[in-house]
N, C-alpha and C positions, 0 to 999 in steps of 0.2 A: 422517450417522446413526451413532451409536455401537453397534458390534456386540459380540458376545461375545468375538471374537478381540481387538479393541481393548482391552476392559476387562482381559482376561487378560494381554495383553502389558504393559499399564501396571503391574498389580499384580506380575506376575512380574519385570518390569524393576526396580521399586522394591526388591523383596526382595533380588534378587541384587546389585544395585548398592550398596545400603546395607551389606549383609553384606561384600562385597568391599572396599569402601572402608574399613570398620572394620579388617579384617585387614591391609590395606596400611598404614593409619595406625599400627597396633601394630608391624608389622615394620619400619617406618622408624625405630623406636626404637633399632634395632641400629646405626644410622648417626648419628642426631641427638642421642641421649642419652649422657651421660657414662658411662664404664665403671664398674662397681661391683666391689668386692672385699671380701672378709671379712679381718679382721686376723689376723696371725700370733699364735700362742698357745704357751705353754710347757706347757699342760695336755694330757693325752692320754686319749682315751676307749678303751674295750675294744671291739674290732670282731670280728665274725664274718663271714667271707665265705661266702655260701651259694650253692651251685651245683646246681640241680636237673639231672639228667642222665638221658637215656634213650638207651641204646646209643651211648655216646660214648667208647668205649675209645681211639679213634684220636686224640682231641684232648685229653682230660682231663689228661694228663700235662703238656703244655705250658702249660696254664692254671694248674695248681697250681704249676709251677716259677716262672711270672711272679709269682704271689702270694707265694711264699716269698722272692722277691727284692725285696720292698717296702722302701723306705727309711723303716721304721717299726719301733719296738721289737718284736722278735719275740715277747716274752712277752705282748704286749697284743693279739694277734690270732690267731685260729684259722681254718683252712680246712676247710669242711665240705661234703662232697659228699653229695647225696641221690639215690641211683639209684632209678628208678621204672619199672616195666613193662619191665625190661631183658631182652634175650635174649642178651646178650654179657657179657663179664667187666668192665664198667665199674667195679664196686665194687672188684674186685681191682686194676685199673689205678690207681684213685684212691688206694687204700691204699698201694700200692707207691711212689707219687709222694710220699707223706708227708701226705696229707690224712686227716681224720677222716671216717668213713663213717657216715651216719645213715640208717636205713631208714624207709620209710612203712608204718604198720601198718593204714591204711585204704585203700579203693580210691582210685585216682588217675585222674582223667579230664582234668586240665589242670595247667598249671604253678601256677595258683592254688591248687589242692588241695594240691600239694606244699609250697608256702610256708605255707599255713594250718596244716598238721600240724607243720611244722618250727618255726614261731613258737611254737606251743603247747608244745613240748618245751623250746625254749631259754628262753623267758620264765620257765618253771618253774625252770630251772637258776639264773637270776638272775646270770649271769656277764658279760653283755655290755651295752654302752650303745647300740651301733649295729650294724645289719646291712647288708652290701653284697651285692647280688644280681647274679650274673653268669650268662650262658649258658656252656655247657660248651665251646663253640668259641672263646671269647674269649682274647685276650692283654691283660694289664693293665699299664699304664705304672707304673714303680717308685714314682712320686709319688702314686698314686691315694689311698691311705689317708691320706697327709698332707693332701691337699685335703679328704677326707671329714672328718677331725678338725677342721679349721678351720671348716667349715660347721656341724658339730655344736656346737662350742664357741661359735659366734656365735648359737646358739639355734635353728637350723633343725632340724626333725624329719624332714625329707625333702629329698633333693637328687638331681639328675640330672647325671651326668658327660657328657663329650664323647664321643659314639659315633662313632668313625672306622672306616673299612673296613680289613679285613685283606688283601683281595685285589681291589683296584680295577681291575686290568688283566687279570683272567682272562677276561673276556668283556664284551660291551657291556651285558649284564644286570647283572653285578656292579658295572660302572662307573656305570650309571644309578642303582643303589641307593646308590652312593657319593655321587652328586650329591644325591640325596633326603636322605640323612642329614647331608650338610654343610649343606644348607639348614635342617634341623631343629635343628642345634646352633648354627650361626653366625648364623642370621637369626631363626628361630622362637623358640627358647629364649633366645638372647641378648637379643632385643628385649624380651621379657617380663621378664627379669631386670633390665634397665636401667630399664624403666618401673615397677618395683615390683609387677608382677603375678607370678603363679605360673608357673613353668616347668612342662613336661609330661613325665611319665616316658615313656621310650622303650624299655622292655622289658628292658634290661640295663644294667649300669654305674650303678645307683642306689643311694642309701642311704635307709634308714628307721630311726628310732630306736626303741629298746626302749620308751620312755615313750609314743610314739605308738601302738605296737602294743597296749600295755596299755590305752590310752585308748579306741581305736576298733576294735581288732582288725584282722585280715586276712580280710575276708569277701566276697572277690570271687567272682563266679559266671559272669562272662562269658568269652568266648574271648580277650579282650584285658585281662588283669588289670592291666596298666600304666595304660591309659586309665581303667579303672574306678576304680583307686585314686587316680588324679589327680583324678577327679570327687569321690571321697569326701573327699579332703583339702580340696577347695574348699568342700564342704558343712560341714565342720568348722572352717573358718576358718584352715586351715593353708596357708602358701605353700611351694611347692617351690622351693628354691634351684637355681641352675645353677652347676655347678663346671667352669669352663673348663679348669682344670689337671688334672682327673681324667679322664684319656684311657683309653678302653677300645677295643681293636681287635676288630671283630666280623666274622665270615665271612659274606660275602654269597653268595646262590645264584648259580651260574654258568649253569645251564640255565634257559631261559625257562619251561619247564613247572613247575619248582620254584618259581620266582618267582610264577608265577600261583597256585599252591597256597598259598603263603605269604600273598600279598596278599588272596586271597579270605577266608582265615581272619581277617585283620586287619579287612577290611571288615565281615564278619559280626559280629565282636565290637564294632566301633565303632557299628554300628546297634543293637546290644543296649544299649549305653551311652546312645545318644541316646534310645531309648524309656524307659529307666529313670530317667535322671538329668537330662536337659536342662531340663525344666520346673522341677524343684526348684532347679537351679543358677541359672536365669534369674530366680528370684524370691527369692533369698536376701538381696539388698541388699549383697552383698559383690562388689567389683569383680573380684577374681580368679576368684570362683566364676562370675560372669556371663560372664567371658572364656572359661572352660572350657565353659560352656553354649552359647555362640555357636559354638565350635569344633564341638561335637557337632551343633548345628543346621545347620552348613554341609554336612552329609551330604545335606541336602534339595536343595542346589543342583544336584546331578547329575540328580535327578529333574525339577527345574524346567526344566532345559535340554532334556531329552528330551521332556517334555510340550509345551514351547514349540514345539519342532520339529514335533511331530505336529499341534498346533493350527493352526500357521501353514500347514502343508501342506494343510490343509482349507479355508484361507481364500482370498480373491480374489487375494492377491499372487502366488502361484506361477503361476496362469493368466495374469496380466498379464505376468510375466516371460517366460513361455513364448512368448506372442504376440509380444513385442518382441524377444526374443533367439533364440528357437528352441532346439532341443536342443544344437547345437554351442556356442551362446553361453552356455547354462546350464552346460554341462560346463566351458567355459573359465573361467567365473566361479567355479565350485566349486574347480577346480584352483588358480586364483589365490589364493583365500581360504586353502586348505590350505597353499599354499606360503608365504604370508606368515606364517601361525600357526606353521608349522614352523620358519621362520627365527627368529622371535622366541623360541621355546622353546629352540632350540639356542644362540642368543646368550645367553640367560639362564643356561643351564648353563655355557657357557664363562666368562662373567663371574664366576659364583659360584665355580668352581674357580680362576680366575685370581687372585681376591682373597682366597682362603682357603687358599692353599698352593701355587698355581702349576699350570700346564697343560703337559703334555708330549705328544709325538706319540702315546704310548700311550693318551692320554685322548680323542683325536679320535673313535674309533668310538662311545664313550659320549655324547659331546657331540652328534654328528650324529644318533644314534638315540634320544636322550632324549625327543624328541616322541612317537615310536612307543611308548616305555615308558609315557608319561603317557596316551596315547590308549587303550592296552590296559587301563590301570588304571580308566578310566571304564567300559569294557565289563565289567571284573571287578566293579565296584561294582554294576552292574545285574544281573549274574549272581548275586552273593551276595544281592541283595535279593529275588529271586524264586525262591530255591531253599533247601532246608533247611540250617541251620548245619552246616558240615563238621566232622568229627571231626579231631583232631590227626593230622597225617601227617608222618613224618620227612623232613627235608631232609638229604641226605648231607653230612657234614663231613669235613675232613681236610686243609685247606690248611696247607702249611708256612709259618711266618712267624716272623720275629725282630723284636721291637719296636724302634722307632727309639731 
């Protein structure tokens, strides 16, 4: 007899399996497809580095210094800091470091608001061809603008750089974030770049051209302006390039509580993008847009797993297992399953670091605790799904760092 539980398990299994296999197939492109590159060029575009900053006096000077040290004609780029809602002297520190300070004249509730106002002013000036967006805690590799110029001259209106960690060994939390961003760069975006799909913006270290802003504007309203603009690029038929040589070092949260705050905001913003954009992206007929839509749709897999667990707990299987194994047997089965999954995730983290830069003894806590990091992310996803979208909350910055 076919029961509701059976039907649900079949449908749920098909949904999760097909979506998972699709993402695995795409990610294999990082290993199976030939590397892509953009040609060198003698042309140079005019670049503006934009840095939204809220109470960032401790780190803004180091970022400006790394930008001033770019291997790019200094007369062709400006460094612009946009302080917003500050209660410290971020503006004074930025000016003392040699940056131009631009103020927001309207209320600011998010980074997207800062960028929308800034683009409005700079597009009116008509001085720049491309804009590079950074977080105030970043350090930028000297060749970043050179890589941006190559992508721009090759015809790309949006491009994402390699987001590396500034402080991978400060704690197991910052180390786990390092593993996550290494995956996003080396596997997630690299595979899409090689397959001719669109890379995805990662929040910092990306370029958007002035011509694209003139065409579609910057009209993000979600908590994750990077994901939302990725979706808008897909809807407008624009592919986002991935720039392997454009490295930006980003400070990761050290404390677990700060990481939870940050990830909750990301999840809430991602869910906003899923509701607003996924259906449109999936029905455009554009392969890159559909890929972005499937990423947004993947947010539903977390719920599918939870609902599947609850449905099956109400079915006949748990009772049969209980009768056959008893409580000790069920506990042993659960511990064995968790240990196996933990081992697989730790091994994946180790291999990712091993083949994308190397592993040292300092990485071991992050490798061993990476499964805990991912498990808590699933709980954070559920937390963000059933609570009101959080307001922006500052994560303390101030890590000392010198780029390699």
